[in-house]
MIZA-582809 format. One record per residue (C-alpha): x, y, z; residue in three letters; chain. Coordinates in nm, 4 decimals. Example, Ala and Ser with C-alpha at 12.3 -4.5 7.8 and 13.67 -1.06 7.14 Angstrom:
         xx         yy         zz   type   mol
     1.2300    -0.4500     0.7800    ala     A
     1.3670    -0.1060     0.7140    ser     A
This chain:
         xx         yy         zz   type   mol
     3.8508     0.8455     4.1378    met     A
     3.4958     0.7569     4.1512    thr     A
     3.3602     0.5402     3.9099    gln     A
     3.0454     0.6237     3.7573    ala     A
     2.7324     0.4121     3.8613    arg     A
     2.5961     0.2431     3.5639    ile     A
     2.2198     0.2382     3.6013    ser     A
     2.0216    -0.1433     3.5227    ala     A
     1.8265    -0.1562     3.2298    pro     A
     1.4235    -0.0794     3.3088    ala     A
     1.2874    -0.4341     3.4327    pro     A
     1.0192    -0.5457     3.1229    his     A
     0.6458    -0.5427     3.2061    arg     A
     0.4510    -0.8374     3.1710    ala     A
     0.1056    -0.8567     2.9417    ile     A
    -0.1642    -1.0027     3.1294    ser     A
    -0.5975    -0.9744     3.0469    gly     A
    -0.7294    -0.8177     2.7607    arg     A
    -0.5335    -0.6860     2.4919    leu     A
    -0.6065    -0.4685     2.1858    val     A
    -0.4477    -0.5767     1.8207    ile     A
    -0.4137    -0.2593     1.6979    ala     A
    -0.5002    -0.3652     1.2922    thr     A
    -0.7934    -0.3877     1.0528    his     A
    -0.5433    -0.6172     0.8016    asn     A
    -0.7129    -0.9599     0.8245    pro     A
    -0.4668    -1.1448     0.7764    gly     A
    -0.2298    -0.9960     1.0143    lys     A
    -0.4981    -1.0324     1.2884    leu     A
    -0.5289    -1.4044     1.2448    ala     A
    -0.1730    -1.4487     1.2332    glu     A
    -0.1321    -1.2454     1.5677    met     A
    -0.4280    -1.3843     1.7507    arg     A
    -0.2847    -1.7707     1.6852    glu     A
     0.0108    -1.6335     1.8247    leu     A
    -0.1369    -1.4280     2.1379    leu     A
    -0.3551    -1.7596     2.1720    ala     A
    -0.0726    -1.9719     2.2809    ala     A
    -0.0396    -1.7483     2.5868    tyr     A
    -0.4150    -1.7241     2.6837    gly     A
    -0.4455    -1.3764     2.6207    ile     A
    -0.7409    -1.2474     2.4575    ala     A
    -0.7830    -1.0519     2.2163    ala     A
    -0.9840    -0.7685     2.0485    val     A
    -0.8795    -0.6125     1.7132    ser     A
    -0.9055    -0.1976     1.6761    ala     A
    -1.1956    -0.2800     1.3743    gly     A
    -1.3712    -0.4663     1.6640    glu     A
    -1.3755    -0.2151     1.8618    leu     A
    -1.4718     0.0501     1.5667    gly     A
    -1.1134     0.2640     1.5900    leu     A
    -0.9923     0.4101     1.3184    ser     A
    -0.6519     0.3898     1.1566    glu     A
    -0.3927     0.6736     1.2212    pro     A
    -0.1468     0.7939     0.9648    asp     A
     0.1123     0.5973     0.9645    glu     A
     0.3819     0.8995     0.9487    thr     A
     0.6997     0.6990     1.1034    gly     A
     1.0389     0.6596     0.8962    met     A
     1.1405     0.3653     1.0377    thr     A
     0.8642    -0.0121     1.0978    phe     A
     0.9742     0.0411     1.4936    arg     A
     0.8048     0.3898     1.4565    asp     A
     0.4752     0.2818     1.2689    asn     A
     0.4102     0.0066     1.4915    ala     A
     0.4313     0.2394     1.7688    arg     A
     0.2311     0.5394     1.6223    ile     A
    -0.0230     0.1950     1.6181    lys     A
     0.0027     0.0552     1.9036    ala     A
    -0.0390     0.4247     2.1099    glu     A
    -0.3330     0.5157     1.9209    ala     A
    -0.5306     0.1928     2.0037    ala     A
    -0.4335     0.2167     2.3828    ala     A
    -0.5155     0.5503     2.4140    lys     A
    -0.8453     0.5052     2.2423    ala     A
    -0.9449     0.2310     2.3964    ser     A
    -0.8089     0.2466     2.7678    gly     A
    -0.6560    -0.1022     2.6626    leu     A
    -0.2882    -0.2745     2.6520    pro     A
    -0.2848    -0.2308     2.2431    ala     A
    -0.0391    -0.4445     2.0364    phe     A
     0.0917    -0.3390     1.6846    ala     A
     0.3128    -0.4934     1.3858    asp     A
     0.4028    -0.2686     1.0850    asp     A
     0.6056    -0.5135     0.8559    ser     A
     0.7073    -0.5338     0.5137    gly     A
     0.9022    -0.6756     0.2332    leu     A
     1.2353    -0.4267     0.1314    ala     A
     1.4040    -0.5814    -0.1701    val     A
     1.7904    -0.5401    -0.2106    asp     A
     1.8038    -0.4634    -0.5788    ala     A
     1.5286    -0.1712    -0.5483    leu     A
     1.7034     0.0067    -0.2710    asp     A
     1.4944    -0.1479    -0.0081    gly     A
     1.1078    -0.0721    -0.1720    ala     A
     0.8567    -0.1259    -0.1193    pro     A
     0.9745    -0.0612     0.2660    gly     A
     0.7644     0.0989     0.5183    ile     A
     0.5185     0.1093     0.2206    his     A
     0.4854    -0.2538     0.1575    ser     A
     0.0622    -0.1975     0.1877    ala     A
     0.0526     0.1334    -0.0105    arg     A
     0.1697    -0.0184    -0.2503    trp     A
    -0.0851    -0.2951    -0.3023    ala     A
    -0.3192     0.0256    -0.2841    gly     A
    -0.6754     0.0923    -0.0705    pro     A
    -0.8064    -0.2358    -0.2043    asp     A
    -0.5039    -0.4082    -0.0635    arg     A
    -0.4624    -0.5975    -0.3995    asn     A
    -0.1575    -0.7648    -0.3551    phe     A
    -0.1407    -0.9137    -0.6922    his     A
    -0.0744    -0.6153    -0.8181    arg     A
     0.2320    -0.5279    -0.6038    ala     A
     0.3713    -0.8069    -0.6258    met     A
     0.3299    -0.7052    -1.0068    glu     A
     0.4741    -0.4211    -0.9447    ala     A
     0.7641    -0.5682    -0.7767    ile     A
     0.8432    -0.8139    -1.0604    glu     A
     0.8670    -0.5003    -1.2957    glu     A
     1.1028    -0.2954    -1.1349    lys     A
     1.3308    -0.6086    -1.0849    leu     A
     1.3007    -0.6398    -1.4685    arg     A
     1.3976    -0.2801    -1.5495    glu     A
     1.6864    -0.3544    -1.3694    arg     A
     1.7662    -0.6794    -1.5172    val     A
     1.7118    -0.8827    -1.1813    ala     A
     1.6724    -1.1520    -1.2796    ser     A
     1.9467    -1.3900    -1.1113    ala     A
     1.8707    -1.5667    -0.7793    pro     A
     2.1700    -1.3097    -0.6145    glu     A
     1.9658    -0.9981    -0.8207    arg     A
     1.6756    -1.1027    -0.5940    arg     A
     1.7550    -1.0787    -0.2387    arg     A
     1.5326    -0.9691    -0.0088    ala     A
     1.4268    -0.9670     0.3379    his     A
     1.0978    -0.9349     0.5684    phe     A
     1.1181    -0.7272     0.8952    val     A
     0.8259    -0.6781     1.1264    ser     A
     0.8578    -0.4443     1.4192    ala     A
     0.6083    -0.5392     1.7297    leu     A
     0.5273    -0.2699     2.0231    cys     A
     0.2755    -0.3405     2.2641    val     A
     0.1685     0.0355     2.4111    ala     A
    -0.0494     0.0698     2.7471    trp     A
    -0.2414     0.3892     2.8215    pro     A
    -0.0358     0.5039     3.1149    asp     A
     0.2201     0.5411     2.8061    gly     A
     0.4311     0.2604     2.8551    his     A
     0.5888     0.0497     2.5637    val     A
     0.7811    -0.2602     2.4759    glu     A
     0.9263    -0.2972     2.1643    glu     A
     1.0652    -0.5755     1.9374    phe     A
     1.2229    -0.6485     1.5517    glu     A
     1.2647    -0.8965     1.3763    ala     A
     1.3216    -1.0034     1.0489    arg     A
     1.3963    -1.3122     0.7718    val     A
     1.6306    -1.3236     0.4556    ala     A
     1.5362    -1.4928     0.1002    gly     A
     1.4777    -1.4349    -0.2422    ala     A
     1.1702    -1.3579    -0.4530    leu     A
     1.0300    -1.5382    -0.6711    val     A
     0.8413    -1.5589    -1.0045    trp     A
     0.5561    -1.6184    -1.0901    pro     A
     0.3897    -1.5969    -0.6955    pro     A
     0.3486    -1.9991    -0.5381    arg     A
     0.0682    -2.0993    -0.3142    gly     A
    -0.2587    -1.8974    -0.2226    asp     A
    -0.1613    -1.9566     0.1858    lys     A
    -0.0610    -1.6711     0.3943    gly     A
    -0.1337    -1.3276     0.2835    phe     A
     0.0911    -1.0201     0.1449    gly     A
     0.3901    -1.1145    -0.0606    tyr     A
     0.4422    -1.4231     0.0784    asp     A
     0.3818    -1.6207    -0.2466    pro     A
     0.6930    -1.4613    -0.3770    ile     A
     0.9423    -1.5115    -0.1119    phe     A
     1.1346    -1.8130    -0.0646    leu     A
     1.3321    -1.8237     0.2890    pro     A
     1.6229    -1.8986     0.3243    asp     A
     1.7273    -2.3049     0.3803    gly     A
     1.3737    -2.3775     0.1905    gln     A
     1.1895    -2.5594    -0.0739    ala     A
     0.8624    -2.3390    -0.0704    arg     A
     0.7610    -1.9968    -0.0585    thr     A
     0.5602    -1.8601     0.2558    phe     A
     0.2483    -1.8914     0.0249    gly     A
     0.2531    -2.2535     0.0241    glu     A
     0.3444    -2.3044     0.3808    met     A
     0.0522    -2.3739     0.5974    pro     A
     0.0162    -2.1278     0.8953    ser     A
     0.1299    -2.3705     1.1711    val     A
     0.5020    -2.4051     0.9750    glu     A
     0.5241    -2.0385     0.9213    lys     A
     0.4338    -1.8575     1.2603    his     A
     0.3373    -2.1423     1.4399    gly     A
     0.5512    -2.1420     1.7622    leu     A
     0.8051    -2.4329     1.8422    pro     A
     0.7319    -2.6877     1.9692    pro     A
     0.4297    -2.7170     1.7631    lys     A
     0.5379    -2.4946     1.4791    gly     A
     0.8812    -2.3983     1.3200    arg     A
     0.8743    -2.0025     1.3855    gly     A
     0.9903    -1.9392     1.0816    leu     A
     0.8663    -1.6154     0.9810    ser     A
     0.9801    -1.2272     1.0722    his     A
     0.6844    -1.1834     1.2736    arg     A
     0.7038    -1.5372     1.4745    ala     A
     1.0667    -1.4169     1.5246    arg     A
     0.9901    -1.0908     1.6948    ala     A
     0.7353    -1.2558     1.8739    phe     A
     0.9116    -1.4876     1.9753    leu     A
     1.1331    -1.2072     2.1635    lys     A
     0.8476    -1.0181     2.3126    leu     A
     0.7065    -1.2972     2.4848    ala     A
     1.0444    -1.4006     2.6428    glu     A
     0.9952    -1.0458     2.7823    ala     A
     0.6811    -1.0151     2.8323    cys     A
     0.4957    -1.3348     2.8505    leu     A
     0.6894    -1.5553     3.0914    gly     A
C-alpha cells in the first residue's frame, strides 16, 4: 500500500532591507518602528509615502491586516508590514472587535469610544469584574510585491476598568488591565508594554505577535 507523501510546510521568507509600515495611525507606527528597530530594519510609513488607506472590508483581523499589507506592497514596490488589531469585549459579544478604530470616529476620539463601551456595559449591568472580561487581538501580515505573505496572530486577556487610567499608549489602553498586572496598558511605559525581552516584557498583543514574526522571518 502506497502511503501518501506529506509535504513539508513552505519555508518562511526572511525580511531584509527597507520595509513599508502600512499604517496612518501615529501610535501604532511608533510601536511598530520600535519593534523593527531592534532588528535593524529601516521602515517608512504608508503616510510618509503618500499611500492611500485601502477599505478594510475583511471579516477578521487577519483579513484586514492582509488587505493593508498587500495594498502597500503593490503601491510601493516594497515589502509591507501591517497590523490589524482591536479590543473584543465578552459581554458585548466581541464588540467592538474589527470595528475598534471605527468606534473612535474619523477624528480618532478614543475617549468617546471608551465612553461608548462603558455605557453599553452599564446597559447590560456588567459591573462585576467577571462581567468585564476582554482581550486585545493583533494580526500581523508582511506582504511582498510578488504576492508572498507571512501572517501571525496573538492576543492578551484582561478586564476593563473605569474610569480610564493613564495617558501612555493609545486607543483603548487606559481601560484595559491585562491579567496578572496592577496597571493598565495606559499606565505602562512603552518598554514594559511592547518592548521585547530582555529589555522589555513583551506584554502587549502586538509584541506577542511580533515575537512570532521575528522567530520566523528575522532570525
